Every structure is written in structure tokens, then in C-alpha cells.
N, C-alpha and C positions, 0 to 999 in steps of 0.2 A: 558347569562349563567354566573354563578359565577365561579371564579377560586378556586382551592383547597386552603385551609387555614391550617396553623399549627402554632399557637401562644401558647407558653408554658411560664407561669409565666411572661407574658408581652414581651417575646422575640420572634421575627418573624423568624421561621425556614423554611418557605415555599421556599425560594430560594435554600435551600439545599436538598429538597425532591426529591428523585428519584421515589418512589412509596408510596402511602397511600392506604391501603386496609382496608376499614371498613367492619365490620360484626355485625350481631345481635346475641346476646346470650340470650336465655330464661332461666329464673330461675324457676324451678319447686319445688313445695312443697315436703316434704319427702315422702308423701304417693303416689306420682305419680308412675306409672309403667304399667305393663302389667298383665292382668288377665291370670294366668297360665292355666286355664281350657278352656277359649274361645279364648285366644290370642288377645283379644281386648285391645287396649291401652287406658289408662285413665290418665288424668293429671290435675293438678291445677297449672296454671302459676301464680307465685307470683310477677314476675317482668321481665322487658326487659331491657337489658343493651347493650351498644355498646363496641366493641373492635376494636382497630385500630392497624394494623401492619404497622410499619414505616420503610422504607428503605431509607437511606440517601446517597447523593453524597459525594464527597471528602470534608472533614472538616479540617479547620486549627486547630492547637492545641488549640488556644484560644476559638474558637466556640465550639469545642468538649468538653472542660472543662466546659464552660458555660452551655451547654446542660446537661451534667452529673449532674451538680449542680441543674439544674431546675427539673430534674426527680428523684433526690435522696431522697426527702422527702417521708414520709409514703403515702401522697396524694399530688396532685398538680392540679392546674387549667390549662386547655387547651381549646383553641378555634379551632373548626374544621368546615368544611362544611358538615352539616348533610345531608346524602344522602336521607333521608326520606322526608325532607322539602325543600331542596335546599337553606337553609339559614344557616348563621353562628350560631353555638351553643357553648356556654361556659359550660363546664362540669368539674366535678372532676374525676380524673383518678389516677391510681397507676400503677407502673411498677415493676415487680419482678425479671426480668432477663434482663441483658443488655450486649450483645456481643459488645465489643468496636469497632470492625472493624479492618482492617489490618493497622498496624502502619508502616508508610513508612518515610524514611528520604530522603529529597530532597537535594542532594549535592550542586546543583547550587545555591539554595536560602538558604541553611543551615537551613531548617525548617522541623519540623515533621508534617505530615498530617495523617489523618485517612480516609481510604476508606471503604465504605460498612457497616457502622454502622447500626444495625437493633435493634428494640425493639418493644414491644407491649404496648399499652396504654389500660388498662381495666377500664371501667367506674365503679365508686364506687357504 
């Protein structure tokens, strides 16, 4: 069995992952819908894309900044463990909303950390 993978722009974030939640999203043509007289559903699927919800463990300020830079572009490359094939797959994703997580200051080490950062990766 393969272990979960999360590599974004060449940086391995798997050690920081608490949860990876993949899902499939169908893209339907504009004319898809329901017949209002019979109630029958009709659709033309034009594509299938993956979405990954990512929840991270505690991140150091350095790793947090690096990850933010890696997902800041309009699109970015990421490698994940494809649940449909069981193999690693490299795809192009985008992220449109990024809750940074809880910012905490550790007095003993005098360092800032981020807990519970979450974001979604949507396949291009």
C-alpha cells in the first residue's frame, strides 16, 4: 500500500499533513439539467476533475511561508496519491482561499507557529 503524498512545486509537505480529503467533481455542459415535465435528469459530462481538501498539522513560520509561496500562483504543480489508481499523480491545481491557521507564539522557543492551516486544491 502506498502512503499519502503531497508534493507542491517540489516541496514535500506529507510530514505536515493531518488530513487529505480527495473528491471527484464532474463538470457538466450548460444544457444539462432536469426535464421540468417528466422530472428526468439529463446531462452531458464534459470533464472530471479532482479536489483535495488539505488540513495541516503545526507548521513553523518558515514552512508556512514556503507553502504560501508554493500555492500563491494562479496555478501550481502538485503530486498526490490518486485514489482511483493508487499511484502518484502530478497535476495542475489552483487554490482560491487560504485560511492561514491559528498563529501562536511559543514563548519558550521565541518562535511563531501556525496550527490547523487548511486549503483546497482544485484541479485545473
